[in-house]
C-alpha positions in Angstrom: -98.1 52.8 49.5 -94.7 52.0 48.4 -91.8 54.4 48.8 -91.0 54.1 45.1 -91.8 52.1 42.0 -90.2 48.6 41.9 -87.4 48.7 39.3 -87.3 52.5 39.1 -84.0 54.5 39.4 -85.2 55.6 42.9 -85.6 51.9 43.8 -82.1 51.1 42.7 -80.7 54.1 44.5 -82.4 53.2 47.7 -81.1 49.6 47.4 -77.6 51.0 46.8 -77.9 53.4 49.8 -79.0 50.4 52.0 -75.8 48.6 50.8 -73.6 51.6 51.6 -75.1 51.8 55.1 -75.1 48.1 55.9 -71.7 47.2 54.5 -69.7 50.4 55.0 -70.8 51.0 58.6 -70.6 47.4 59.8 -67.2 46.7 58.3 -65.8 50.0 59.7 -67.2 49.2 63.1 -65.1 46.0 63.3 -61.8 47.6 62.0 -60.0 46.9 65.3 -60.8 43.2 65.1 -59.9 43.1 61.4 -56.6 44.9 62.0 -55.5 42.4 64.7 -56.6 39.5 62.5 -54.6 40.8 59.5 -51.5 41.4 61.7 -51.9 37.8 63.2 -51.8 36.4 59.7 -48.8 38.4 58.6 -46.7 38.2 61.9 -47.9 35.3 64.1 -44.8 35.4 66.2 -45.6 39.0 67.3 -49.4 38.8 67.4 -50.0 35.4 69.1 -53.7 35.8 69.8 -56.6 38.2 69.5 -56.1 39.6 73.0 -52.3 39.8 72.7 -52.8 41.5 69.3 -54.9 44.2 70.8 -52.4 44.6 73.6 -49.4 44.9 71.3 -51.2 47.3 69.0 -52.2 49.6 71.9 -48.8 49.5 73.5 -47.1 50.4 70.2 -49.6 52.8 68.6 -51.9 53.8 71.4 -55.7 53.3 71.3 -55.9 55.3 68.0 -53.7 52.5 66.5 -56.7 50.2 66.5 -58.4 52.5 64.0 -55.7 52.1 61.3 -57.3 51.4 58.0 -60.8 52.8 58.9 -61.0 55.1 55.8 -60.3 52.4 53.1 -62.5 50.1 55.0 -65.4 52.6 55.1 -65.0 53.7 51.5 -64.3 50.3 50.0 -67.1 48.4 51.8 -69.5 51.3 51.1 -68.8 50.9 47.4 -69.0 47.2 47.6 -72.4 47.5 49.4 -73.6 50.0 46.8 -72.8 47.6 44.0 -73.8 44.4 45.8 -77.3 45.6 46.8 -78.0 47.9 43.9 -76.7 45.6 41.1 -78.4 42.5 42.6 -81.8 44.2 42.0 -80.7 45.3 38.5 -79.6 41.8 37.6 -82.6 40.1 39.2 -85.0 42.2 37.1 -82.9 41.9 34.0 -82.6 38.1 34.2 -86.2 37.7 35.2 -87.3 39.7 32.2 -85.0 37.5 30.0 -86.6 34.3 31.3 -90.2 35.5 31.3 -92.5 35.7 34.3 -93.3 32.0 34.6 -89.8 30.7 34.1 -88.5 33.5 36.5 -90.8 32.1 39.1 -90.0 28.4 38.4 -86.2 29.1 38.4 -86.2 31.8 41.0 -83.4 30.2 43.1 -81.1 30.0 40.2 -82.2 33.5 39.1 -81.3 34.9 42.5 -78.0 33.1 42.6 -77.1 34.4 39.1 -78.1 37.9 40.0 -76.1 37.7 43.2 -73.0 36.4 41.5 -73.2 39.1 38.8 -73.6 41.8 41.4 -70.7 40.5 43.5 -68.4 40.5 40.4 -68.8 44.2 40.1 -68.9 44.8 43.9 -65.5 43.1 44.3 -64.0 45.3 41.6 -65.2 48.3 43.5 -63.8 47.0 46.8 -60.4 45.8 45.6 -58.5 49.1 45.5 -59.5 50.1 49.1 -58.9 46.6 50.4 -55.4 46.7 49.0 -54.7 50.0 50.6 -56.2 48.8 53.9 -54.1 45.7 54.1 -50.9 47.7 53.5 -51.8 50.3 56.0 -52.6 47.6 58.6 -49.8 45.1 58.0 -46.8 47.0 56.7 -45.4 49.2 59.5 -44.1 52.5 58.2 -45.7 52.1 54.7 -48.5 54.6 55.2 -50.7 55.7 58.0 -53.6 57.1 56.0 -55.5 56.4 52.8 -54.2 59.7 51.4 -50.7 58.5 51.9 -51.2 54.9 50.7 -53.0 55.5 47.4 -50.4 57.7 45.6 -47.5 55.6 47.0 -49.1 52.3 45.7 -49.7 53.9 42.3 -46.2 55.3 42.1 -44.6 51.9 43.0 -46.8 49.5 41.0 -49.2 51.4 38.8 -52.9 50.6 38.6 -52.3 46.9 39.1 -51.4 47.5 42.8 -55.1 48.1 43.4 -56.5 45.0 41.6 -54.1 42.2 42.6 -56.6 41.0 45.2 -59.7 41.0 43.0 -59.3 37.3 41.9 -59.2 36.0 45.5 -62.2 38.2 46.3 -64.1 36.5 43.4 -63.0 33.1 44.6 -64.3 33.9 48.1 
């Protein structure tokens, strides 16, 4: 027995939940490493290596400083995973139906690539606002310490565009 019918709303929801769990939890788990990587990119004189970056961060902010940016990471990558996994299945079925059963099989690699690219387009739009907040929290000392501080400040300073400046580089990636 299957847990649900292929292509049903429950099927898409389960795919989306799988994306939330796999992307949101894994990216949040590596926040300390991502934090140090981002700081090394912004200030290579201060953060000379991974180990030095961890040491400097702990000395300045304590062990809790390694968790800076966990909330936008969790929410952003959860939304990206929801869209990536859920929309991939939506587009795979949609494009497969457009091609017909035989052509969908013959062109399955291209079909999967098109479905994946389509899903990623929307997934990156969902991720971009939280990624922008995360980078500011992690790399601009004194800007904001939490997501609740960062979002209104970003909007007040730059409007909605502050949240989507990074979407084009995400698409290029």
